[in-house]
N, C-alpha and C positions, 0 to 999 in steps of 0.2 A: 700702567703706567699713565697718570693722566698727560697730554698732550693737548696745552691751551693752542696749540694751532687749528685745532678740531676745531672751538667754539667759535674763535676765529675767520674759520672756512665758511659754518655754518651762517654766522651773521651777513657774511659777504654775499652766498647765495641765494637766502633770503630776503636782503633789502636789496642788492646793488642787481646782480645777476637776473634776479627772476622778477623783483620790486613786488612783490606779494602787498597785498590791499585787502582791509576786513572786506569778511565776505568772500571773499574767492575763492576758488575749488583747488587744492593742487594734490596732485601725484606725484607720492617716490616710489620709483622702485629700485631693486637692489636684492642683494642679499646678506642674511644676518653677518658675515663677516664686515660688512660695513656698519656696524650696530652701534658703533662710537660716534660715528658721523650720522648716521640714522637720527639717533636719538636727539642730538646735539640743532638737526635742522628740524624735527617735529617741534620740540620744545620752541623753537623761535618763531615757528610756521603758527604755531598756537597764540604766543604770544600776540603776533600781530594780528587777530583775529581770524586767521585761514581756516578752513573747514580740510583738514588733514587726510586723505586714504594713502593706507600701505599698501604696497602688491611688492611680495617677497618672492623671490625662488627656489626654488629645489635645486641640491646639488648640480644632481643628476639629469634632471629634466630634458634639457634640449640634447641631450643623447640617448635618451632613452624618446623621444620621441621623432627624431628623425631617423632609427635604426628599424621602428618599431609601425611608426603610422602608416595608414591603408593612403590609397591616391587620396581618397575621400578627405581624409583628416588632415594632410597636407595639402588642401584646397579649403580647406573650412575655414572661414573668418566668426570669430566670437563674434556674436551682439553686444556683451561689455565690452570690449575694442570699440566696437563703432563707440557703443553709446560714449564711455568714454571720452574719443578723440574728438566726439561732438559737443560735448557739453562741459569738461573740464576747462577752468582758466589758466593753469598755471602746468607744467611737469618738470621732473626731474629725476634725473637718471643717474644713477652712481655705478659705474664698472667697478664689479669688488669680485674678480672669477674665482670659484676653485679650482679649476682646472684651464689655462687658455686652449687646451690641446685634445678638448673632451672629442671633439666633433672631426679630431685628424683620420677617424677610418669609414666617414660618412659618406654615402656615394654624392658628389656634387649637384648630382642631375636632380636628387628626391630635395636637396635645399635650395636650388634654385624655383621647385615648379612651386613651395614655399612660399617664396619670392615672389612669384609672380600672382598667387593668389591675394597676396596683401598692397599689391601697390595700388589699388585704386584707396586703401586707407591711407597710406603715406601722401597718396596726391590730397586726399581734403587735408590732412595734417598741415602739409606743407603751405597748402590753401589758405588756412584760418590763421599758421602763423606770421605769412608775409601782408595780411589783412590786420594783424595787430589783434585777433581775438583771443588767442594764445602767446602764454611766455614758455618758453622752454631751452632746459641748461642739461647741459651732459658733462658729469664730471667722473673722479676714477678716487676708490680710495686704497689706501698700500696693502697689497696682499702678498702673499707669500709664490704666489703663483706671478703676478704680475711681477716681481721682483726679481726671480729667475728669469723671466723671458729677458730680463735689462742687463743680466748679469751682475745684478747687486742681493747684497744682503740685505733684508727686510727695514732696517733701521736706516740705512745709505739710498734705499728706495725712496722711504718716506719724507728725507729730507730732500729728496730729488724732487717728488712731487710737489710739497711745500714748496719750494725753493721758486719752483717754475710759477708756480701760481702769487708769487711774493709775497707770502704769507709772513716770510721773518720781515718784510720790513714794519714799522711800526704802525702805517696805513695805507694800506694795500690798496684800496676805494680810492686814497689822491691817486698813486703811482697808476693806476688802471684806466682813473680818467687821462692821466698825461699821455699815456698812451694812446687812445684815443682820439684827444685833439691832433697827434702828428701823425694818426695815416688816415684821421682825415681829411687831412690836407696832400696826402696823395693819392686819396680813392677822387676823390676833387679834380686833381692834377688829370687823371685817367678814364674819368668821365666825359673827357672833352677829346676821348681818342677814338681811330676805329681803327687800326688795326696793333697785333700782337703779333712780335717773334720773338721765341726762345731758342737759344743755342746753346749747346753745350756739350758734351762728349756723345756722339754718337746721336747727337738730336738738333734736329731742324725744323721746326714745328710752326707755323702761320696759321692766323686766326681773327674774323673781325669780332672788335668787340663795339660796333657800332652802335648807338641807342641802349645799350646795355648799363646797367649802372653796378658803379662796383661799392661792396660790401664791408664793414669797419668791424672787424671781430675783434672787443676788445674787453672779453668778459663778460657776456650776456650766452647768448647761446651757448660756448664752451667754456669750461673751466677747467686749469689754466684756459687761456688765448694767446693771439698774437697772428693773426693774417688780415688778409685783406682776397677779397675774393670777388670772381661774377659770373656769370654764367655768359660761354663766346655764343655766338651765332650758328646754330643746332649746324647745318651746314657747310659752313665757313673754312671748317679746322682742317689742315693739310701738310703732309710731312711725316718724320717720322720722330720717334723718342723711345729710350731708353733711359728705364726707371735704374735708378744707383744703389736701390732699397729693395727687401723681399717687398712682393704685397701681402697685404695679411688681408685674410676673409672668414671667419668666423674660426680664428683661432688659426688657421692653414696657410704657410706662404710660401707663394710663387716669387720663383728665384728670378731675377738678370730677365724682367719685361722688357720686351723688345714691341711696341708698336705700329704701323705704318696707318696715316688715315688721308683719304680722298674726298673731299667733297663732304665733309666732315664723317664720315662714317670708318671704323676699322675694319680693313682689306686686308692685313695682314699682322698674324700676332703669333710671338715664342715665347718660350722658356726655358731659360735650362733645368728646372725645376719646377713642378705644378701647373704645368702645360695643358692638362686636362680638366685641369678646375678652371684656368684661365679659360678653354674655349666654353668650357661647361656655363661660366659666366654672362662670358657674350653672346649666348645663346638664349640669355635668362627673357629676354623679349625683345621685339623691334629698337626700344631707347638704349638698349644698353651696349650697343655697339660705338653711342654718341657721346659725345663730353658737355657731361650738366655742367661740373665748375673747373674753371682754372684758379689758383691762388698762389699768393707769394707768404709764406713761414718770418714772421718779423720776431721771432723771440729767441733774442739771444742768449735767455738764461735756460734753454735746451737746447743741447750740443749732440745728444746723444739719444742715438738710434736704439729704442725700447721695445722696438715692437708694438706698442701701444697705439695706434693714430691720434688718438686724442693728443697724443703729448708729438708723437714723430713730422706729422703733418704741419707744427707749427715752428719747428727747429727754424734759426735764422739762418737764411742764407738759402732754402732751399725752394724748388716751386712744387705745387701737387696739382694732377687732373685728377677731376673723377669721373669717369665712367655713369652714366645713367641719370636718373634725377637731377632734375634743377632747381635752385631754389625761386618762387617766382620773384621774391623780393630785388633779385637780379634784371629779372626782365627773360630769363631762359624759359625757354619754353620745354625742351625735354622732359619726357617722361619714360619713370621703369621703376621695375619693384626692386632698385637697386641704386646705391650710392657709394659708389667703391674709389677711394684716395687712394694715388700712386707716386709716390715721393721720388724728387731728381732733385741729385745736389747740383748747386749752383755756386760752392764755394773754392774751386780750383779752376778760374776763369769765365766759368756760364756768361752769358750775355741775355740782358732784355730789351726790345727795341720796340715804340712806342710809334706807328707811322713814320719806323725807318730812323727814329731819333735812341742813340745809344740811354737809356735812364736806369740800366743796371747792369752792374759790372763784380765777378769775383764775389755774389754774395748782397750782395750792397745798393740802394738805391745811390743814385750821383745827384741827385734832385736837391734842388737848392731854392725849398718852398717856406 
């Protein structure tokens, strides 16, 4: 059945999120499960004058690779990927998994080895993005696998996905522009602050944000969107935090994660389930034990945990930390082969202080801006 929201999303992604111009090169990555959206985006981008390349993943390729690759293959960086990373103007990655649990039986050390090998590629990608040399967007297409993770039917999940992106609105671009203006006020307020403290259940953590820039996320790099973030000063994070929801990495769940920081570094880590993977990720490289991002989710159209961090990190009334690489545009300097988001619920009395001033309580900002 034709869904008009798909064409509306394609137009939004090409013109609002990516801002495609005539003559630019665009790379589309996904699987054939996202064929309706891929074709709609392809059509819209061709009409805009872009040079479009599609790269489609095989359903079982990641599992086959991680279970059978030699160390040399795990550490190999494709020259094609290097070329794409250096020369393309825009990237659109559409999540459309056949099986979100396909890597459940893979040794986490093998995943970590491949991540280490790709760290330089990721660093270069983020550098180009921070300088405005490329635009990128990550989005999702509703699949049965994702719907099952979210405990929804496919139809229910599709409604959730499109509603989270405001595709049911008559003019979703206008709504995202309004959100952009509202969030920009919060970002500019926080740009003038030096110290952040987050307090919630089993959580009391402080960090310096002096000299760092808060980034307004309103539908460009991620879609749907709805967060503000920065990169804290690398050696400034101290205290402890308990993440309210499972941490998801390559389809694997790590439950009830507790981290303790001293001078920026994770010095103690535990989990009720998946602790082996947690420690493997922390050993990915030197930067994996440091925080690359601290963020506040602002999309109150997303209230349900779906096991897809594209949506979950945007849940209105939550904060998240990412271990690993920073986004250079925030001023963050941490480098790593991973960037792993973990989510803390603030809706039951959680508080955020900026320079000892209470600015956020129970999931909402208290600022009158």
